[in-house]
PQR file of N, CA, C, O and H, with PARSE charges and radii, in Angstrom:
ATOM      1  N   UNK A   1       4.704   5.386  -2.967 -0.4000 1.5000
ATOM      2  CA  UNK A   1       5.021   4.949  -1.583 -0.0000 2.0000
ATOM      3  C   UNK A   1       4.553   3.492  -1.613  0.5500 1.7000
ATOM      4  O   UNK A   1       3.502   3.144  -2.150 -0.5500 1.4000
ATOM      5  N   UNK A   2       5.427   2.644  -0.984 -0.4000 1.5000
ATOM      6  CA  UNK A   2       5.016   1.238  -0.595 -0.0000 2.0000
ATOM      7  C   UNK A   2       4.259   1.106   0.637  0.5500 1.7000
ATOM      8  O   UNK A   2       4.629   1.629   1.688 -0.5500 1.4000
ATOM      9  H   UNK A   2       6.281   2.927  -0.548  0.4000 1.0000
ATOM     10  N   UNK A   3       3.191   0.404   0.518 -0.4000 1.5000
ATOM     11  CA  UNK A   3       2.360   0.340   1.745 -0.0000 2.0000
ATOM     12  C   UNK A   3       2.035  -1.244   2.078  0.5500 1.7000
ATOM     13  O   UNK A   3       1.745  -2.032   1.179 -0.5500 1.4000
ATOM     14  H   UNK A   3       2.891  -0.022  -0.336  0.4000 1.0000
ATOM     15  N   UNK A   4       2.105  -1.582   3.310 -0.4000 1.5000
ATOM     16  CA  UNK A   4       1.746  -3.026   3.579 -0.0000 2.0000
ATOM     17  C   UNK A   4       0.587  -2.790   4.664  0.5500 1.7000
ATOM     18  O   UNK A   4       0.683  -2.002   5.604 -0.5500 1.4000
ATOM     19  H   UNK A   4       2.341  -0.941   4.041  0.4000 1.0000
ATOM     20  N   UNK A   5      -0.487  -3.574   4.391 -0.4000 1.5000
ATOM     21  CA  UNK A   5      -1.649  -3.610   5.244 -0.0000 2.0000
ATOM     22  C   UNK A   5      -1.677  -5.089   5.789  0.5500 1.7000
ATOM     23  O   UNK A   5      -1.532  -6.035   5.015 -0.5500 1.4000
ATOM     24  H   UNK A   5      -0.565  -4.214   3.627  0.4000 1.0000
ATOM     25  N   UNK A   6      -1.854  -5.250   7.049 -0.4000 1.5000
ATOM     26  CA  UNK A   6      -1.882  -6.601   7.795 -0.0000 2.0000
ATOM     27  C   UNK A   6      -3.149  -6.925   8.300  0.5500 1.7000
ATOM     28  O   UNK A   6      -3.540  -6.279   9.273 -0.5500 1.4000
ATOM     29  H   UNK A   6      -1.972  -4.482   7.677  0.4000 1.0000
ATOM     30  N   UNK A   7      -3.960  -7.916   7.766 -0.4000 1.5000
ATOM     31  CA  UNK A   7      -5.266  -8.343   8.276 -0.0000 2.0000
ATOM     32  C   UNK A   7      -5.060  -9.476   9.088  0.5500 1.7000
ATOM     33  O   UNK A   7      -4.516 -10.462   8.590 -0.5500 1.4000
ATOM     34  H   UNK A   7      -3.642  -8.440   6.976  0.4000 1.0000
ATOM     35  N   UNK A   8      -5.461  -9.476  10.415 -0.4000 1.5000
ATOM     36  CA  UNK A   8      -5.292 -10.586  11.290 -0.0000 2.0000
ATOM     37  C   UNK A   8      -6.478 -10.835  12.126  0.5500 1.7000
ATOM     38  O   UNK A   8      -6.378 -11.319  13.253 -0.5500 1.4000
ATOM     39  H   UNK A   8      -5.903  -8.676  10.819  0.4000 1.0000
ATOM     40  N   UNK A   9      -7.649 -10.495  11.562 -0.4000 1.5000
ATOM     41  CA  UNK A   9      -8.856 -10.581  12.349 -0.0000 2.0000
ATOM     42  C   UNK A   9      -9.896 -11.204  11.337  0.5500 1.7000
ATOM     43  O   UNK A   9      -9.770 -11.095  10.118 -0.5500 1.4000
ATOM     44  H   UNK A   9      -7.730 -10.102  10.646  0.4000 1.0000
ATOM     45  N   UNK A  10     -11.006 -11.914  11.998 -0.4000 1.5000
ATOM     46  CA  UNK A  10     -12.021 -12.366  11.242 -0.0000 2.0000
ATOM     47  C   UNK A  10     -13.224 -11.416  11.170  0.5500 1.7000
ATOM     48  O   UNK A  10     -14.239 -11.789  10.583 -0.5500 1.4000
ATOM     49  H   UNK A  10     -11.109 -12.002  12.989  0.4000 1.0000
ATOM     50  N   UNK A  11     -13.160 -10.301  11.697 -0.4000 1.5000
ATOM     51  CA  UNK A  11     -14.212  -9.325  11.759 -0.0000 2.0000
ATOM     52  C   UNK A  11     -14.440  -8.844  10.213  0.5500 1.7000
ATOM     53  O   UNK A  11     -13.523  -8.261   9.635 -0.5500 1.4000
ATOM     54  H   UNK A  11     -12.335  -9.998  12.174  0.4000 1.0000
ATOM     55  N   UNK A  12     -15.552  -9.074   9.628 -0.4000 1.5000
ATOM     56  CA  UNK A  12     -15.895  -8.648   8.344 -0.0000 2.0000
ATOM     57  C   UNK A  12     -15.832  -7.134   7.958  0.5500 1.7000
ATOM     58  O   UNK A  12     -15.496  -6.745   6.840 -0.5500 1.4000
ATOM     59  H   UNK A  12     -16.297  -9.547  10.098  0.4000 1.0000
ATOM     60  N   UNK A  13     -16.189  -6.324   8.992 -0.4000 1.5000
ATOM     61  CA  UNK A  13     -16.133  -4.961   8.741 -0.0000 2.0000
ATOM     62  C   UNK A  13     -14.631  -4.373   8.737  0.5500 1.7000
ATOM     63  O   UNK A  13     -14.303  -3.403   8.053 -0.5500 1.4000
ATOM     64  H   UNK A  13     -16.462  -6.640   9.900  0.4000 1.0000
ATOM     65  N   UNK A  14     -13.878  -4.990   9.474 -0.4000 1.5000
ATOM     66  CA  UNK A  14     -12.369  -4.637   9.470 -0.0000 2.0000
ATOM     67  C   UNK A  14     -11.702  -5.069   8.206  0.5500 1.7000
ATOM     68  O   UNK A  14     -10.956  -4.306   7.592 -0.5500 1.4000
ATOM     69  H   UNK A  14     -14.145  -5.778  10.030  0.4000 1.0000
ATOM     70  N   UNK A  15     -11.964  -6.292   7.808 -0.4000 1.5000
ATOM     71  CA  UNK A  15     -11.488  -6.799   6.512 -0.0000 2.0000
ATOM     72  C   UNK A  15     -11.920  -5.917   5.346  0.5500 1.7000
ATOM     73  O   UNK A  15     -11.120  -5.546   4.487 -0.5500 1.4000
ATOM     74  H   UNK A  15     -12.569  -6.912   8.307  0.4000 1.0000
ATOM     75  N   UNK A  16     -13.227  -5.589   5.344 -0.4000 1.5000
ATOM     76  CA  UNK A  16     -13.758  -4.774   4.209 -0.0000 2.0000
ATOM     77  C   UNK A  16     -13.179  -3.390   4.161  0.5500 1.7000
ATOM     78  O   UNK A  16     -12.964  -2.903   3.051 -0.5500 1.4000
ATOM     79  H   UNK A  16     -13.877  -5.890   6.041  0.4000 1.0000
ATOM     80  N   UNK A  17     -12.888  -2.665   5.307 -0.4000 1.5000
ATOM     81  CA  UNK A  17     -12.396  -1.452   5.360 -0.0000 2.0000
ATOM     82  C   UNK A  17     -10.878  -1.466   5.105  0.5500 1.7000
ATOM     83  O   UNK A  17     -10.335  -0.461   4.647 -0.5500 1.4000
ATOM     84  H   UNK A  17     -13.063  -3.061   6.209  0.4000 1.0000
ATOM     85  N   UNK A  18     -10.170  -2.593   5.394 -0.4000 1.5000
ATOM     86  CA  UNK A  18      -8.764  -2.699   5.000 -0.0000 2.0000
ATOM     87  C   UNK A  18      -8.599  -2.814   3.425  0.5500 1.7000
ATOM     88  O   UNK A  18      -7.675  -2.249   2.839 -0.5500 1.4000
ATOM     89  H   UNK A  18     -10.611  -3.409   5.767  0.4000 1.0000
ATOM     90  N   UNK A  19      -9.514  -3.550   2.807 -0.4000 1.5000
ATOM     91  CA  UNK A  19      -9.364  -3.757   1.477 -0.0000 2.0000
ATOM     92  C   UNK A  19      -9.859  -2.398   0.709  0.5500 1.7000
ATOM     93  O   UNK A  19      -9.346  -2.006  -0.340 -0.5500 1.4000
ATOM     94  H   UNK A  19     -10.264  -4.009   3.283  0.4000 1.0000
ATOM     95  N   UNK A  20     -10.816  -1.809   1.313 -0.4000 1.5000
ATOM     96  CA  UNK A  20     -11.327  -0.549   0.810 -0.0000 2.0000
ATOM     97  C   UNK A  20     -10.131   0.494   0.768  0.5500 1.7000
ATOM     98  O   UNK A  20      -9.946   1.222  -0.207 -0.5500 1.4000
ATOM     99  H   UNK A  20     -11.233  -2.127   2.164  0.4000 1.0000
ATOM    100  N   UNK A  21      -9.293   0.507   1.959 -0.4000 1.5000
ATOM    101  CA  UNK A  21      -8.269   1.442   1.987 -0.0000 2.0000
ATOM    102  C   UNK A  21      -7.122   1.122   0.982  0.5500 1.7000
ATOM    103  O   UNK A  21      -6.502   2.010   0.398 -0.5500 1.4000
ATOM    104  H   UNK A  21      -9.443  -0.084   2.751  0.4000 1.0000
ATOM    105  N   UNK A  22      -6.902  -0.112   0.834 -0.4000 1.5000
ATOM    106  CA  UNK A  22      -5.974  -0.558  -0.193 -0.0000 2.0000
ATOM    107  C   UNK A  22      -6.265  -0.002  -1.518  0.5500 1.7000
ATOM    108  O   UNK A  22      -5.412   0.593  -2.176 -0.5500 1.4000
ATOM    109  H   UNK A  22      -7.406  -0.833   1.308  0.4000 1.0000
ATOM    110  N   UNK A  23      -7.562  -0.210  -1.939 -0.4000 1.5000
ATOM    111  CA  UNK A  23      -8.105   0.404  -3.212 -0.0000 2.0000
ATOM    112  C   UNK A  23      -7.878   1.757  -3.312  0.5500 1.7000
ATOM    113  O   UNK A  23      -7.395   2.182  -4.362 -0.5500 1.4000
ATOM    114  H   UNK A  23      -8.256  -0.693  -1.405  0.4000 1.0000
ATOM    115  N   UNK A  24      -8.163   2.586  -2.324 -0.4000 1.5000
ATOM    116  CA  UNK A  24      -8.015   3.971  -2.303 -0.0000 2.0000
ATOM    117  C   UNK A  24      -6.466   4.319  -2.553  0.5500 1.7000
ATOM    118  O   UNK A  24      -6.146   5.123  -3.428 -0.5500 1.4000
ATOM    119  H   UNK A  24      -8.556   2.241  -1.471  0.4000 1.0000
ATOM    120  N   UNK A  25      -5.548   3.692  -1.764 -0.4000 1.5000
ATOM    121  CA  UNK A  25      -4.197   3.881  -1.992 -0.0000 2.0000
ATOM    122  C   UNK A  25      -3.712   3.575  -3.398  0.5500 1.7000
ATOM    123  O   UNK A  25      -2.885   4.290  -3.964 -0.5500 1.4000
ATOM    124  H   UNK A  25      -5.808   3.039  -1.052  0.4000 1.0000
ATOM    125  N   UNK A  26      -4.250   2.492  -3.944 -0.4000 1.5000
ATOM    126  CA  UNK A  26      -3.849   2.032  -5.267 -0.0000 2.0000
ATOM    127  C   UNK A  26      -4.336   3.142  -6.350  0.5500 1.7000
ATOM    128  O   UNK A  26      -3.637   3.495  -7.300 -0.5500 1.4000
ATOM    129  H   UNK A  26      -4.921   1.911  -3.484  0.4000 1.0000
ATOM    130  N   UNK A  27      -5.545   3.605  -6.091 -0.4000 1.5000
ATOM    131  CA  UNK A  27      -5.955   4.701  -7.114 -0.0000 2.0000
ATOM    132  C   UNK A  27      -5.064   6.002  -6.796  0.5500 1.7000
ATOM    133  O   UNK A  27      -4.941   6.813  -7.714 -0.5500 1.4000
ATOM    134  H   UNK A  27      -6.113   3.318  -5.319  0.4000 1.0000
ATOM    135  N   UNK A  28      -4.538   6.222  -5.770 -0.4000 1.5000
ATOM    136  CA  UNK A  28      -3.614   7.271  -5.537 -0.0000 2.0000
ATOM    137  C   UNK A  28      -2.263   7.074  -6.111  0.5500 1.7000
ATOM    138  O   UNK A  28      -1.461   8.007  -6.110 -0.5500 1.4000
ATOM    139  H   UNK A  28      -4.638   5.563  -5.025  0.4000 1.0000
ATOM    140  N   UNK A  29      -1.976   5.954  -6.585 -0.4000 1.5000
ATOM    141  CA  UNK A  29      -0.662   5.701  -7.136 -0.0000 2.0000
ATOM    142  C   UNK A  29       0.385   5.005  -6.345  0.5500 1.7000
ATOM    143  O   UNK A  29       1.532   4.858  -6.766 -0.5500 1.4000
ATOM    144  H   UNK A  29      -2.629   5.195  -6.585  0.4000 1.0000
ATOM    145  N   UNK A  30      -0.061   4.548  -5.104 -0.4000 1.5000
ATOM    146  CA  UNK A  30       0.815   3.776  -4.230 -0.0000 2.0000
ATOM    147  C   UNK A  30       0.876   2.261  -4.616  0.5500 1.7000
ATOM    148  O   UNK A  30      -0.044   1.710  -5.219 -0.5500 1.4000
ATOM    149  H   UNK A  30      -0.993   4.667  -4.762  0.4000 1.0000
ATOM    150  N   UNK A  31       2.005   1.636  -4.233 -0.4000 1.5000
ATOM    151  CA  UNK A  31       2.087   0.232  -4.281 -0.0000 2.0000
ATOM    152  C   UNK A  31       1.587  -0.394  -3.073  0.5500 1.7000
ATOM    153  O   UNK A  31       1.988   0.000  -1.978 -0.5500 1.4000
ATOM    154  H   UNK A  31       2.752   2.083  -3.743  0.4000 1.0000
ATOM    155  N   UNK A  32       0.669  -1.424  -3.187 -0.4000 1.5000
ATOM    156  CA  UNK A  32       0.016  -1.764  -1.876 -0.0000 2.0000
ATOM    157  C   UNK A  32       0.125  -3.358  -1.879  0.5500 1.7000
ATOM    158  O   UNK A  32      -0.116  -4.038  -2.877 -0.5500 1.4000
ATOM    159  H   UNK A  32       0.343  -1.744  -4.076  0.4000 1.0000
ATOM    160  N   UNK A  33       0.496  -3.842  -0.712 -0.4000 1.5000
ATOM    161  CA  UNK A  33       0.445  -5.237  -0.379 -0.0000 2.0000
ATOM    162  C   UNK A  33      -0.513  -5.449   0.793  0.5500 1.7000
ATOM    163  O   UNK A  33      -0.491  -4.651   1.729 -0.5500 1.4000
ATOM    164  H   UNK A  33       0.692  -3.290   0.099  0.4000 1.0000
ATOM    165  N   UNK A  34      -1.333  -6.462   0.786 -0.4000 1.5000
ATOM    166  CA  UNK A  34      -2.215  -6.872   1.940 -0.0000 2.0000
ATOM    167  C   UNK A  34      -1.820  -8.304   2.415  0.5500 1.7000
ATOM    168  O   UNK A  34      -2.046  -9.266   1.681 -0.5500 1.4000
ATOM    169  H   UNK A  34      -1.351  -7.111   0.025  0.4000 1.0000
ATOM    170  N   UNK A  35      -1.265  -8.446   3.566 -0.4000 1.5000
ATOM    171  CA  UNK A  35      -0.891  -9.684   4.213 -0.0000 2.0000
ATOM    172  C   UNK A  35      -1.872 -10.207   5.133  0.5500 1.7000
ATOM    173  O   UNK A  35      -2.140  -9.601   6.170 -0.5500 1.4000
ATOM    174  H   UNK A  35      -1.081  -7.665   4.162  0.4000 1.0000
ATOM    175  N   UNK A  36      -2.491 -11.430   4.774 -0.4000 1.5000
ATOM    176  CA  UNK A  36      -3.276 -12.030   5.693 -0.0000 2.0000
ATOM    177  C   UNK A  36      -2.659 -12.954   6.673  0.5500 1.7000
ATOM    178  O   UNK A  36      -1.844 -13.796   6.297 -0.5500 1.4000
ATOM    179  H   UNK A  36      -2.273 -11.922   3.931  0.4000 1.0000
ATOM    180  N   UNK A  37      -3.017 -12.834   7.936 -0.4000 1.5000
ATOM    181  CA  UNK A  37      -2.480 -13.474   8.982 -0.0000 2.0000
ATOM    182  C   UNK A  37      -3.467 -13.967   9.991  0.5500 1.7000
ATOM    183  O   UNK A  37      -4.483 -13.325  10.261 -0.5500 1.4000
ATOM    184  H   UNK A  37      -3.680 -12.150   8.242  0.4000 1.0000
ATOM    185  N   UNK A  38      -3.155 -15.143  10.563 -0.4000 1.5000
ATOM    186  CA  UNK A  38      -4.119 -15.735  11.667 -0.0000 2.0000
ATOM    187  C   UNK A  38      -5.415 -15.857  11.115  0.5500 1.7000
ATOM    188  O   UNK A  38      -5.591 -16.464  10.059 -0.5500 1.4000
ATOM    189  H   UNK A  38      -2.330 -15.664  10.343  0.4000 1.0000
ATOM    190  N   UNK A  39      -6.410 -15.284  11.800 -0.4000 1.5000
ATOM    191  CA  UNK A  39      -7.852 -15.406  11.468 -0.0000 2.0000
ATOM    192  C   UNK A  39      -8.234 -14.718  10.187  0.5500 1.7000
ATOM    193  O   UNK A  39      -9.244 -15.045   9.565 -0.5500 1.4000
ATOM    194  H   UNK A  39      -6.267 -14.791  12.658  0.4000 1.0000
ATOM    195  N   UNK A  40      -7.376 -13.711   9.774 -0.4000 1.5000
ATOM    196  CA  UNK A  40      -7.581 -12.962   8.531 -0.0000 2.0000
ATOM    197  C   UNK A  40      -7.314 -13.715   7.296  0.5500 1.7000
ATOM    198  O   UNK A  40      -7.545 -13.198   6.203 -0.5500 1.4000
ATOM    199  H   UNK A  40      -6.555 -13.445  10.280  0.4000 1.0000
ATOM    200  N   UNK A  41      -6.811 -14.982   7.410 -0.4000 1.5000
ATOM    201  CA  UNK A  41      -6.366 -15.672   6.164 -0.0000 2.0000
ATOM    202  C   UNK A  41      -7.544 -16.127   5.275  0.5500 1.7000
ATOM    203  O   UNK A  41      -7.463 -16.233   4.052 -0.5500 1.4000
ATOM    204  H   UNK A  41      -6.623 -15.402   8.298  0.4000 1.0000
ATOM    205  N   UNK A  42      -8.675 -16.391   6.028 -0.4000 1.5000
ATOM    206  CA  UNK A  42      -9.986 -16.501   5.258 -0.0000 2.0000
ATOM    207  C   UNK A  42     -10.565 -15.170   5.071  0.5500 1.7000
ATOM    208  O   UNK A  42     -11.382 -14.682   5.851 -0.5500 1.4000
ATOM    209  H   UNK A  42      -8.741 -16.304   7.022  0.4000 1.0000
ATOM    210  N   UNK A  43     -10.079 -14.539   3.918 -0.4000 1.5000
ATOM    211  CA  UNK A  43     -10.523 -13.221   3.621 -0.0000 2.0000
ATOM    212  C   UNK A  43     -11.958 -13.064   3.358  0.5500 1.7000
ATOM    213  O   UNK A  43     -12.538 -12.054   3.755 -0.5500 1.4000
ATOM    214  H   UNK A  43      -9.415 -14.935   3.284  0.4000 1.0000
ATOM    215  N   UNK A  44     -12.662 -14.128   2.623 -0.4000 1.5000
ATOM    216  CA  UNK A  44     -13.845 -13.923   2.129 -0.0000 2.0000
ATOM    217  C   UNK A  44     -15.030 -14.302   3.223  0.5500 1.7000
ATOM    218  O   UNK A  44     -16.216 -14.040   3.026 -0.5500 1.4000
ATOM    219  H   UNK A  44     -12.190 -14.949   2.301  0.4000 1.0000
ATOM    220  N   UNK A  45     -14.557 -14.913   4.322 -0.4000 1.5000
ATOM    221  CA  UNK A  45     -15.545 -15.144   5.407 -0.0000 2.0000
ATOM    222  C   UNK A  45     -16.153 -13.930   5.951  0.5500 1.7000
ATOM    223  O   UNK A  45     -15.424 -13.023   6.352 -0.5500 1.4000
ATOM    224  H   UNK A  45     -13.593 -15.126   4.482  0.4000 1.0000
ATOM    225  N   UNK A  46     -17.563 -13.825   6.004 -0.4000 1.5000
ATOM    226  CA  UNK A  46     -18.217 -12.654   6.247 -0.0000 2.0000
ATOM    227  C   UNK A  46     -18.706 -11.784   5.152  0.5500 1.7000
ATOM    228  O   UNK A  46     -19.404 -10.789   5.348 -0.5500 1.4000
ATOM    229  H   UNK A  46     -18.155 -14.562   5.678  0.4000 1.0000
ATOM    230  N   UNK A  47     -18.249 -12.264   3.813 -0.4000 1.5000
ATOM    231  CA  UNK A  47     -18.662 -11.568   2.677 -0.0000 2.0000
ATOM    232  C   UNK A  47     -20.298 -11.469   2.624  0.5500 1.7000
ATOM    233  O   UNK A  47     -21.021 -12.456   2.758 -0.5500 1.4000
ATOM    234  H   UNK A  47     -17.683 -13.073   3.654  0.4000 1.0000
ATOM    235  N   UNK A  48     -20.735 -10.254   2.430 -0.4000 1.5000
ATOM    236  CA  UNK A  48     -22.184 -10.061   2.428 -0.0000 2.0000
ATOM    237  C   UNK A  48     -22.475  -8.871   1.617  0.5500 1.7000
ATOM    238  O   UNK A  48     -21.573  -8.238   1.068 -0.5500 1.4000
ATOM    239  H   UNK A  48     -20.148  -9.452   2.321  0.4000 1.0000
ATOM    240  N   UNK A  49     -23.924  -8.500   1.515 -0.4000 1.5000
ATOM    241  CA  UNK A  49     -24.184  -7.351   0.912 -0.0000 2.0000
ATOM    242  C   UNK A  49     -23.727  -6.052   1.698  0.5500 1.7000
ATOM    243  O   UNK A  49     -23.395  -5.006   1.140 -0.5500 1.4000
ATOM    244  H   UNK A  49     -24.657  -9.014   1.961  0.4000 1.0000
ATOM    245  N   UNK A  50     -23.751  -6.232   2.886 -0.4000 1.5000
ATOM    246  CA  UNK A  50     -23.259  -5.131   3.740 -0.0000 2.0000
ATOM    247  C   UNK A  50     -21.814  -4.880   3.635  0.5500 1.7000
ATOM    248  O   UNK A  50     -21.380  -3.729   3.600 -0.5500 1.4000
ATOM    249  H   UNK A  50     -24.021  -7.081   3.339  0.4000 1.0000
ATOM    250  N   UNK A  51     -21.047  -5.921   3.584 -0.4000 1.5000
ATOM    251  CA  UNK A  51     -19.548  -5.916   3.396 -0.0000 2.0000
ATOM    252  C   UNK A  51     -19.100  -6.749   2.296  0.5500 1.7000
ATOM    253  O   UNK A  51     -18.728  -7.896   2.546 -0.5500 1.4000
ATOM    254  H   UNK A  51     -21.399  -6.857   3.613  0.4000 1.0000
ATOM    255  N   UNK A  52     -19.092  -6.264   0.996 -0.4000 1.5000
ATOM    256  CA  UNK A  52     -18.759  -6.999  -0.141 -0.0000 2.0000
ATOM    257  C   UNK A  52     -17.184  -7.206  -0.250  0.5500 1.7000
ATOM    258  O   UNK A  52     -16.519  -6.612  -1.098 -0.5500 1.4000
ATOM    259  H   UNK A  52     -19.394  -5.333   0.793  0.4000 1.0000
ATOM    260  N   UNK A  53     -16.707  -7.985   0.558 -0.4000 1.5000
ATOM    261  CA  UNK A  53     -15.269  -8.134   0.620 -0.0000 2.0000
ATOM    262  C   UNK A  53     -14.741  -8.753  -0.714  0.5500 1.7000
ATOM    263  O   UNK A  53     -13.776  -8.243  -1.283 -0.5500 1.4000
ATOM    264  H   UNK A  53     -17.248  -8.467   1.246  0.4000 1.0000
ATOM    265  N   UNK A  54     -15.361  -9.824  -1.197 -0.4000 1.5000
ATOM    266  CA  UNK A  54     -14.954 -10.539  -2.372 -0.0000 2.0000
ATOM    267  C   UNK A  54     -14.804  -9.540  -3.599  0.5500 1.7000
ATOM    268  O   UNK A  54     -13.785  -9.510  -4.289 -0.5500 1.4000
ATOM    269  H   UNK A  54     -16.145 -10.238  -0.735  0.4000 1.0000
ATOM    270  N   UNK A  55     -15.868  -8.755  -3.805 -0.4000 1.5000
ATOM    271  CA  UNK A  55     -15.833  -7.759  -4.805 -0.0000 2.0000
ATOM    272  C   UNK A  55     -14.691  -6.832  -4.702  0.5500 1.7000
ATOM    273  O   UNK A  55     -13.979  -6.639  -5.687 -0.5500 1.4000
ATOM    274  H   UNK A  55     -16.696  -8.779  -3.245  0.4000 1.0000
ATOM    275  N   UNK A  56     -14.463  -6.230  -3.549 -0.4000 1.5000
ATOM    276  CA  UNK A  56     -13.464  -5.299  -3.364 -0.0000 2.0000
ATOM    277  C   UNK A  56     -12.046  -5.987  -3.508  0.5500 1.7000
ATOM    278  O   UNK A  56     -11.143  -5.392  -4.095 -0.5500 1.4000
ATOM    279  H   UNK A  56     -15.042  -6.386  -2.749  0.4000 1.0000
ATOM    280  N   UNK A  57     -11.882  -7.095  -3.030 -0.4000 1.5000
ATOM    281  CA  UNK A  57     -10.672  -7.928  -3.339 -0.0000 2.0000
ATOM    282  C   UNK A  57     -10.423  -8.090  -4.663  0.5500 1.7000
ATOM    283  O   UNK A  57      -9.286  -7.909  -5.098 -0.5500 1.4000
ATOM    284  H   UNK A  57     -12.616  -7.579  -2.553  0.4000 1.0000
ATOM    285  N   UNK A  58     -11.475  -8.458  -5.484 -0.4000 1.5000
ATOM    286  CA  UNK A  58     -11.206  -8.687  -7.040 -0.0000 2.0000
ATOM    287  C   UNK A  58     -10.786  -7.330  -7.472  0.5500 1.7000
ATOM    288  O   UNK A  58      -9.729  -7.301  -8.102 -0.5500 1.4000
ATOM    289  H   UNK A  58     -12.399  -8.605  -5.131  0.4000 1.0000
ATOM    290  N   UNK A  59     -11.406  -6.170  -7.263 -0.4000 1.5000
ATOM    291  CA  UNK A  59     -10.901  -4.918  -7.871 -0.0000 2.0000
ATOM    292  C   UNK A  59      -9.496  -4.686  -7.410  0.5500 1.7000
ATOM    293  O   UNK A  59      -8.680  -4.295  -8.245 -0.5500 1.4000
ATOM    294  H   UNK A  59     -12.265  -6.193  -6.751  0.4000 1.0000
ATOM    295  N   UNK A  60      -9.104  -4.895  -6.101 -0.4000 1.5000
ATOM    296  CA  UNK A  60      -7.749  -4.787  -5.583 -0.0000 2.0000
ATOM    297  C   UNK A  60      -6.815  -5.628  -6.429  0.5500 1.7000
ATOM    298  O   UNK A  60      -5.793  -5.131  -6.903 -0.5500 1.4000
ATOM    299  H   UNK A  60      -9.767  -5.213  -5.423  0.4000 1.0000
ATOM    300  N   UNK A  61      -7.129  -6.820  -6.615 -0.4000 1.5000
ATOM    301  CA  UNK A  61      -6.075  -7.741  -7.401 -0.0000 2.0000
ATOM    302  C   UNK A  61      -6.026  -7.191  -8.863  0.5500 1.7000
ATOM    303  O   UNK A  61      -4.932  -7.163  -9.426 -0.5500 1.4000
ATOM    304  H   UNK A  61      -7.959  -7.224  -6.230  0.4000 1.0000
ATOM    305  N   UNK A  62      -7.136  -6.756  -9.504 -0.4000 1.5000
ATOM    306  CA  UNK A  62      -7.137  -6.258 -10.810 -0.0000 2.0000
ATOM    307  C   UNK A  62      -6.384  -4.979 -10.999  0.5500 1.7000
ATOM    308  O   UNK A  62      -6.016  -4.616 -12.116 -0.5500 1.4000
ATOM    309  H   UNK A  62      -8.025  -6.779  -9.046  0.4000 1.0000
ATOM    310  N   UNK A  63      -6.170  -4.340  -9.978 -0.4000 1.5000
ATOM    311  CA  UNK A  63      -5.560  -2.996  -9.817 -0.0000 2.0000
ATOM    312  C   UNK A  63      -4.115  -3.049  -9.517  0.5500 1.7000
ATOM    313  O   UNK A  63      -3.451  -2.059  -9.207 -0.5500 1.4000
ATOM    314  H   UNK A  63      -6.469  -4.635  -9.071  0.4000 1.0000
ATOM    315  N   UNK A  64      -3.616  -4.367  -9.635 -0.4000 1.5000
ATOM    316  CA  UNK A  64      -2.206  -4.631  -9.323 -0.0000 2.0000
ATOM    317  C   UNK A  64      -1.811  -4.535  -7.842  0.5500 1.7000
ATOM    318  O   UNK A  64      -0.648  -4.283  -7.526 -0.5500 1.4000
ATOM    319  H   UNK A  64      -4.154  -5.171  -9.887  0.4000 1.0000
ATOM    320  N   UNK A  65      -2.707  -4.721  -7.002 -0.4000 1.5000
ATOM    321  CA  UNK A  65      -2.631  -4.897  -5.615 -0.0000 2.0000
ATOM    322  C   UNK A  65      -1.989  -6.336  -5.316  0.5500 1.7000
ATOM    323  O   UNK A  65      -2.121  -7.215  -6.168 -0.5500 1.4000
ATOM    324  H   UNK A  65      -3.652  -4.926  -7.259  0.4000 1.0000
ATOM    325  N   UNK A  66      -1.354  -6.577  -4.223 -0.4000 1.5000
ATOM    326  CA  UNK A  66      -0.822  -7.898  -4.075 -0.0000 2.0000
ATOM    327  C   UNK A  66      -1.347  -8.387  -2.723  0.5500 1.7000
ATOM    328  O   UNK A  66      -1.196  -7.727  -1.695 -0.5500 1.4000
ATOM    329  H   UNK A  66      -1.246  -5.863  -3.531  0.4000 1.0000
ATOM    330  N   UNK A  67      -1.991  -9.608  -2.767 -0.4000 1.5000
ATOM    331  CA  UNK A  67      -2.545 -10.241  -1.663 -0.0000 2.0000
ATOM    332  C   UNK A  67      -1.584 -11.421  -1.296  0.5500 1.7000
ATOM    333  O   UNK A  67      -1.181 -12.194  -2.165 -0.5500 1.4000
ATOM    334  H   UNK A  67      -2.113 -10.144  -3.602  0.4000 1.0000
ATOM    335  N   UNK A  68      -1.233 -11.534   0.013 -0.4000 1.5000
ATOM    336  CA  UNK A  68      -0.402 -12.592   0.499 -0.0000 2.0000
ATOM    337  C   UNK A  68      -0.813 -13.109   1.713  0.5500 1.7000
ATOM    338  O   UNK A  68      -1.505 -12.454   2.491 -0.5500 1.4000
ATOM    339  H   UNK A  68      -1.561 -10.906   0.719  0.4000 1.0000
ATOM    340  N   UNK A  69      -0.390 -14.384   1.961 -0.4000 1.5000
ATOM    341  CA  UNK A  69      -0.674 -14.955   3.250 -0.0000 2.0000
ATOM    342  C   UNK A  69       0.469 -15.788   3.792  0.5500 1.7000
ATOM    343  O   UNK A  69       0.366 -16.338   4.888 -0.5500 1.4000
ATOM    344  H   UNK A  69       0.172 -14.917   1.328  0.4000 1.0000
TER
END
């Protein structure tokens, strides 16, 4: 299945959960694109130990997920 996730918020928890969901879908064999819009364009803003967005985004990209803005 082709899946498009749209991130348009600066909230770190929401961005973290969206990328986590993208990774779960990729592991399930789906094709996943994440589109960054508005405040969500700065994906790494809010990256922390609690919400390791950068690490999950790296895994997402290495797993053939597509990030676009």
